N, C-alpha and C positions, 0 to 999 in steps of 0.2 A: 406665233409671237416673234417679232424681230425688234430691232432697235430703231425702227422707223420713227422719224421725228414727227410725222403726222399721225400715225397710228390711230388711236381712238379720238384724236382731236377732230377728225373729220368723220367720226363714226355717225352714220345716219340714223342709228337706232333711236327711236322715240319711245319713251317709256309708256306713252299713251297707247301704243300698239303692242305692248308686251304680251297680251293675251289674245290677240286677234291677228289675222293674216293681213298683209299689206295689199290694198286694192291695186288693180292694174293701173289705174289712173295716177297713182302716186309713185310709179316706178321710174327710175332714172335711165337715161340712154347709155349705151355701151361706152361712149366717149367719157362721160362723167365717171362711170364706174372704173374705167381703165385708168384715168388720172388719179383716182383714189387709190387704186391698187398699186400703182407705181410707187407711191409714198409708203406703202405697207411692206414692200420687199426691197427697198433701196436704203442702205445704211452704210456709214463710213467704214465700220469694221469689215464689211464685205470687200472693200478695196484692200485693207490691211491683210486680209486672209490671202490675197494674191501674193504678197511678199513672203508669207509663210510657205505657200506652195512652191515658190521659187527656191526657198531655202531647203525644202524637203526633196528637191531634185526633180520636180515635175517639169516636163517639157511644155513648150507653148501649145503644141497640138494636143497633148494630154489635158491641159487646162481647158482649152476651148472645146475639144471633143467630149470630154467627160462632163463638162458643165452643161453642154447641150443635152446629153443623155440624161443627166440628173434632173434637168428641167422637165424632160419628158416624163420621167418617173413622178416628179412633183405634180405634173398636170394630171396624171392618173388618179391622184388623190384630190387635187384642188378642184377639178371640174365637177365631179359629183358632190363634193363638199359644198361648193358654191351654188351649184344648180339646184340642190335640194332646197336651199333657201329661196331661190327665185321661183322654183316650181310650187312650193307650198305657201310662201309668204310668211311662214311661221318664224318665230325667233329661235335662237339656239336653245334657250331654256325650254321652250315648248317642245322642240324635237327631242331633247334629252328626256323630258318627262314622259313623252309618248312611248319611248323605247325602254328607258330604265325604270319606269314606275313613278308613282306620284312623289316619292321621296328620293328618287335617284339623283336629283341635282346635288344632294349633300356630298355624295361620293365625288362627283365631278368638281364640286366647289373646292374640295381639299386639294385636288391637282392644280386648280387655277391659282389658289393662294400660294402654293409652293412655287409654281413656275413664275408667276408675276413677281414675287419677291426675289427669286433668283435673278431674273432679268433686271430688276431694280438695282441690286447690288452690282451686277455686271456693268450696267450703264454708268454707274458712279465710278467704277474702276477704270473703264475706258476713258471717261472724261479726264480723270486724274492723270492717266498715262499720256493722253494727248496734250494736256496742259504742260506736263513735264517736258514733252518733246519740243513744245513751242517756247517755253519760258525758262526751262531748266531750274525749277524750284528745288530748294534744299529739302523740303518736306518729303518724307518717304510716302510711298503709295499707301502703306498701312494706316497712315494718319490722314492723308489728303482724301482718299476715296470715301471713308465713312463720314468725314466732314462734309463733303459734297453731297452725300446721300441725305444728310440731315437738312442741308440748305434746300435741296430739291423738293422737299416735302411742303414748303411754304404755300405753294399754289393750292394744294389739297386742303390746307388749313383754312385759308381765307378766300379762296376762289379767285385769285388774281389771274386774269386771262392774257396779260400782255406777252408773257413768254410764249404761251401756246400759239397765240395769233401771229407773233413774229415768226415762229417756226413754220406755221402753216403757209403764210403768204410770202415769206422771204427766205428763211434759212434752208428749208428743204429744196425749193427750186434752185437756189444758189449752190447747194451741195451737189445736185445732179449736174448743173452746168459746170461746176468745178471739176468733177470727175470726168465728164464728157470732154471738156477742153483738154484735160491732161491726157486722156486716151488718144485723141486725134493728134495732139502735139507729139506724143511719145511714139506712136506707131509710124510716124514719118521719119523718126531718127534711128530706129533699130534696123540692123541689116536684114536683108531678105533671108539670110542663112538661118535666122532664128526659127523660121518655119520648119526646117528640117533637122534642127539640132536634137539629138536624142536626150532623153532624161535619164537620171540615175535611179528613179523610182519605178518599180515594176508596175505593169498595167493594172493588175487587180488591186494592189495597194493604193495606187493613185485614184482609181475609180471609187474605192470605198471612202477615201479621204474627202474627195470632192463631193460625192453624193451625201455623205453624212452631214457635211457642212451645209450644203445648199438646201436640202430637205429640212434640216434642223432649224434653220433660221427663217424659212419661208412659211412654215406651218403656223397657223393661228389657232386652229381648233374651232373657234366660233365664227368661221367664215359665213355661216348662214345668217348671222346677225347683220352683216353688211350686204350680202347679195340677195336678201329678201327684198331689197329695194331695186334690184336689177330686173331686166326684162326676162320673161320666161321663154328664152330660146337658148339652146346649147351654144350657138354661135355667138350670142351676146355675152356669154360667159367665157368661152374659149379664147376668143381673140384678145380681149382686154387682159386676161390673166397671162396669156402667152407673151404679150408685148411687155407687160410689167416685169415678168421673170427675165426676159431678154436683157432689159436694162439693168435690173438689180442684181441678177445672179450670173450673168455672162459678161457684160461690159464692165461692171464694177470690179470683180476679182481679176479679170484679164488685164485691166488697167494697172492694178497692183503688181501683177506678175511682170508686166512690161517695164514698169519703173524699177522693180527689183532687179531685173535682168540688165537694165541700163546702168544702175548705180551700184549694185551689189549689196544694198541695204536689206537687212532681213529682220530688224526689230521694229516694233510698233512706234516707239517714240521717234526714232530716226526717220522712219517712213513718213510720219505726220509732219515733221519739221521740213523734210525735203519737198514734200508736195506743196507745202505752204510757200517755200522759197520758189519752187518751180512755177507755181500758178499765180501767187499773189505778190511776187517780188520780195518775199521775206517780211511782209507786213504781218507780224504774228497776231496782232489784234484782230485782223479780219478772219483768219482761220479760227481763232479762239471764239469769236462771236458766232460764227456759223455752227461750229461744233457744240458750243455750250447751249445755244438755243435748241438745237436738235436733241441733245441728250436730256436737257431739262424737260422738254415737251414729252419725250418718250417716257421718262420716269414719272411725269405727271399722269400719263395714261396707265403705266404699270401700277402705280399706287392706287389710282382710282379703281382699276379693275380688281386688284386684290382686296380693296375695301368692300366692294360690292360682293365679291365671292365670300368673304368672311361673314358678311351679313346673312348668308344662307346657313351658316354653321352656328353662329352665336350672335345675339343682339347686343351691340355695344353702342354707346353714343359715338357720333361720327369722329369727333376729335380724339377720343380715347382709342378708337380703332386705328386712326391714322398714326397716332403716336406709337402704338404697339408695332404696327407694320413697318414704320420708319426705322425703329430701333432694330427690328429683325433684318431689314434691308442693309443697314449700316454694318451689322455683324456679318452678313453674307459678304459684303464688300471686303471686310477685313480677312475673312477666310479665303476668298478668291484671290486676294492680292498675293497670297503665299504661293499660288500656282502660276502667276503671271497671266497676262491678258489672253495669250494664245491658248494656254491650257484651260483657262476658265471658260473661254468661249466654246471650245470643243466640248467640254463637259455639259455646259448648260444647253447647248444646241442639241446634243445627243439625248438628253432627258426631255427636252421640249418636244421633239418630233415623236416621242413615245407617249408621254403622260398627257399631253394636250390633244394629240391626234387620235389615239386609240378610241376614245368615246365617239368621236366623229366618224371613224371608220366603222364602228358598230352601227351607227345610224345609217350609214351608206349601205351596209350589208342588209339591214332590215328593209329598206325601201327599194333598193336596186337589185337585190339578190333574192332574199327570202320571199318577199311578197310576189315577185315575178315567178319564182320557182314553184311556189305552192299556190299561185293564183289567188292571192289575198288582195282584197280591194283597199286602195288608199284614198280615204276621203279627207282632203285637206280643207274642206269648207268649215270645219269646226274641230276643236280639240277635244279629246276624250275627257269625260267626267271622271272625278276621283273614284267613284264606285266601279268604273269600268277598268281600272288599272290596279295592279298589285302595288304594295308598298315599294318593293324592289323586284325587278325582273331577274329571275335566277339565271336565265341565259345571258342577259346583258352584263350582269355583275361578274359572272364566271368568265366570260370572254374578256372583260376589262382586266381582271386580275391576271389571266393567262397571258394576254398580249403585253401588258406592262412588265410582267415578270421576264418574259423572253426578251423584250426590247431593252430593258434596263440591264439584264444580265450580259447581253452582248454589246453594250454601249461602251464598255471599258471605263466606267466611272466608279465601280465598286472595287475597293482594294482587295487584292487576292484573286480577282477574277479577270485580270488583264489578259490572260491567255484565251479567254472566251471572246475577246474583242475581235470578232471576225465578221466579214461581210458588212451589210448595211443594216444597222440595228432597227431602224424604223420599219423597213420593209418586212423584216423578220417578225417584229412585233405585230404589225398590221395583219400579216398573213395568218399568224396564230390566232389572233382575235376573230378574224373572219371565219376561220375553220371551226373554232369552238362555238361561236354564236350560230352559224348556219346549221351545224349539227344539232345543237340543243333546241333551237327554235323549230327546226323541222320535226323533232320528236314531240315537242309540245303541240304543234299543229296537228300531227297525226293522232296523238292521244285525244285531243279535243274532238277530232272528227269521229273517232271511235265512240267516245262518250255520247256524241250527238246521235250517231246511228243507233246505239243501244237505247237511248231515250226515245227516239222515234219508234223503234220496234216495240218498246214497252207500251207506248201510247196506242199503237195499232192493236196490240194484244188486248188492251183494256176495252177498246171500242168493240172488238169481236165478242168479248164476253158480255 
């Protein structure tokens, strides 16, 4: 999940294919998928994070070097997460069901509702902060952010598509052009000495800061829902995803760091105002138009996704569900406004890369580790029937709980556990989930093999008698 303005607006998922694999003839080429994924991992707060890294004392080489390394770590997750969709053609829900059990989607749905609403509140807060920077409103963020959260829900109530289409065809490309123009304009003005200037942040702390952010905002969890429409080749996944990450998670934050180095600005509102002056000649309405359309479309997706996830837990009329989730999103915006945009983004991103990614990591462990290790056949031509699946997979649920516990405990978001905020919370949570799942699934497979052998022996004994 990120704040991408296109997000689910270009989601190729067709509900008519929810229970069947996508045929090879309906797959998109790598260029189309790459253009889609660029919009999934490019977002304006990525630029603003560069200002924060400058404030925290990261050097230019630390920003660029650790951003590249973090993107490589992200690729280690993203390539199998995306390729399992392209390889199987199944939806994310179908893959969850095959691994977690016929009712396993309820557990994952809880995570989805929680994280979508968290991003909904955060998007509202960011837009409020950006508008403050451009127009210097007298309203406090505590009032403006929830008000925007309520206004942003209108599209889900009545299905207006104007904002979403504006973001899809105009705002998002203009945002990328805006940041790209700023990057090339700024890099020509900074002195060459910036390449060798030392930072005041230690290497390990800088790496953890950069990696937690990049992985946290680049993870979607349901990557398979998009890439099931991609070609079934690793290269057709690797190249588009790597190119998209280069733009969204290397160029965008590096641009913010360069502008921060050039101006000394370190707060989000000031950074937004300066970039608008620097690129649009101070015409605030242009910056507001691009940012508003992007955040409106992103929250349209967030609210739509949370409504669908809630539908797996409890059946409510659509408008009642939207109303309930909108109120929750507005409350989240109020709560997050007390921590500031920088602190709120760090917390939401840290939770995102754990709660949304761990179920996907378990799917990856099943199909790319367990089934290869124990020589289990993967038949993607059909989905398993209900009678072939348990209600809940003990191994998958145990791994999910263990991975989320480790990831959240080390994310620094729980009061009193700040001292546990060490390393990269996502990697630690993923590693724990993979270890628990692989061990428990291996034991299940061995026990099933023993039972089968005993059954065969008993049958042979009966034949002899």
